[in-house]
Each structure stands twice: as structure tokens, then as C-alpha cells.
N, C-alpha and C positions, 0 to 999 in steps of 0.2 A: 432533434436528437440532443442539441445543446440544452434545451429546457429540461429534458429528461435527466441529463447528467447533473444539472443544478439541483433538481428536486431530489435525486438520489444522494447527492453530496449533503444537502440540508438534512435529509432523513438520517444519514450516517452520523452527522454532527449531533443531532438531537439524541440518538441512541447512545452515543459516546458520553454526552453530558449526563444523561439519566444514569448510565452505568457508573460513571465516575462518582456521582452523588450517592448512589446506592452503596458502592464499595467504601466510600469515605465514612458512611455512617455504620457500616456493618463489619469493618475490619477491626481487629484488636488494636488498641492505641499503644501497646508496648513497643511493637516494631512496625514501623510503617514500610510498606512496599510500594514502589512506584506503580501507578495504575495506568491502564489504557495503552500499554505498549502495543503498537500496531505497525503493519507494513502495507504499502499500497504499490502494486506493480506500476511503474511509470513508463518504462520503455524496454524494448528488447532489440538486440543487435542481430540483424539477419545473417551477418557473415560468420559469427562464431557462437551464436546462441547464448549470449550473455544477457541476463535479465537484470534490470535495475529497479530497486524498490525504494520508496520513500519511507523513512522510519519516523514515527511520531509517538508521543506519549502525552498523557494528561499532566496538568500542573502538579508540582510536588504536593504531597499531602500535608506535610509539616512545614511550618513557617521558617524553621531554622535550617532548611536544606540549602547548602551553599554550592554544591556541585553534584554532577551526575556523571557516572561512568557507564559507557555502553561497550560491551564485549561482543565481538562477532567472530564466530567460528564457522568456517565453511569446509565441509567434507572432512571433519575431524583434524583440520590443520591447526596451525598456531593461532591463538586468539589475537585479534586486532582490537586494542582498547582505545577508545576515544573519550576525552573528557569535555564536559560542557558546564556552563554556569547553571546554578540550581533552578533558575527560572525558565530554562530552555524546554520547549515542547516539540520543536522540529529538530530531529537528530540527524538530518542529512540523508544521504543516499548510500545504499549497500548494493553492490553488484555481485552476482553469482552465476556460474554456468548453469544452463538448464539441466534439471535433474539433480543438482547438488543439494545436500542436506545443509540447512542453515540453522544455527542456534544463536539467538540474540539474548543477552542478559543485561539488564539495567539495574544499577545500584545507585541509590541516593546517599549522599554524604552530608552530615550536618556540620554546624560550626565547631563542634567539639571533636570532629574526626570520626564519629560513629558511622558505621556503614549499615544500611538497611539490608534485609534479605533481598535477594535478587528477584526481579520480575523477569520471567523467561518466556521466550516465544520461539518455537521450533517449527520449521516447515521445509518442504522440498520445493526448490525453485521450479515453478511451472509457468509456462507461457499461457496466460488466461486472457490476454488482450486480443480482441477480434481485429482483423485488418480494417483499415479505413474503407469507407464506402468507395466504390469505383468512381472515377471522375465522370464528367459529363459525357453523354453519348447521344447520338441522334440518328435520324434517317434522312436520306437524300433521294429525291426522285431522279431516276437515271434513264427513264424511257417510258414510252406509251405504245400499246399495240391494240389493234381492234379486237373487240370481244368475239369469241367464236359464234358462228351462226347456229341457231337452233333449228333443226329440221322438224317442222310441225307434223309430218307424216310418221315419224318414227315412234 
């Protein structure tokens, strides 16, 4: 199973790189939008059904991006805004109750203070992680009895 996860992770990385390269060559150069904003469910809490997602993004498109701002809104609540250096691709963790509507918006800011259009990602927090495989189990011989006799005349 570990090898399958590694292969799946490598495949996702290749798809991400190809998509980022495609978007970089096909997006207008007037306004750059952060590319590759994504989430990955990392864990869920059994007690209160809170799901935790890893948030990541591709490298900044433009060389003069000095900071990034991630806005997170859960169930139409107040936005929580986090700032990161311009080279950041790992935007940390976001937790939301199961079934909550989540809106993420990422803006890149250049050295002149110009703000890009937002890259947005909207989803409903859903538990898609399967449970771990059961632990080891086995059988133990607990007795022996004679085989029933077969009546040859019957």
C-alpha cells in the first residue's frame, strides 16, 4: 500500500507540474494569478468530525512576487487571512467541520504592492479518508475431536 501511495503521489506531482507549465504559458501576462492552489485531506477527528486539509500552491508565476495572502472562509463566517513570503508553496493546514462550506482565496503581491486576481478554491469538507487496515489477527487451535464414523451401509 505504501508503494501505491508513493506512485500516486508522484503521479499527482507530475500532473501538477504539467498543469503549472501549461497555465504559465497560456495565462495572460497582464495579471498573474497564483496557480495550483490545492488541498489534501490529512486527518479527521473522530470526536467532533473536524477535518484537516493541507493547503499548497505552485510557485509564484512572476519573479517579483514578495508575499502571498491566503483567505479562508468557513460556512460564510469571517475570513481568516494568513500572509506568507512570496516563495512559499506550502500554505499550512486548514481545519473545518465535516459538511462545512470552505472558500480559499490566494492573492500574490509584488514588490510594488500590486495585488493579483485571486485564485479561489471552494469545496465542502468531506471525510474521504478510508480507515486504516485492521491490525494483525490470527487463529489458534483450541481442540481436536474424532471424525464422525461413516456408515458404509447407508
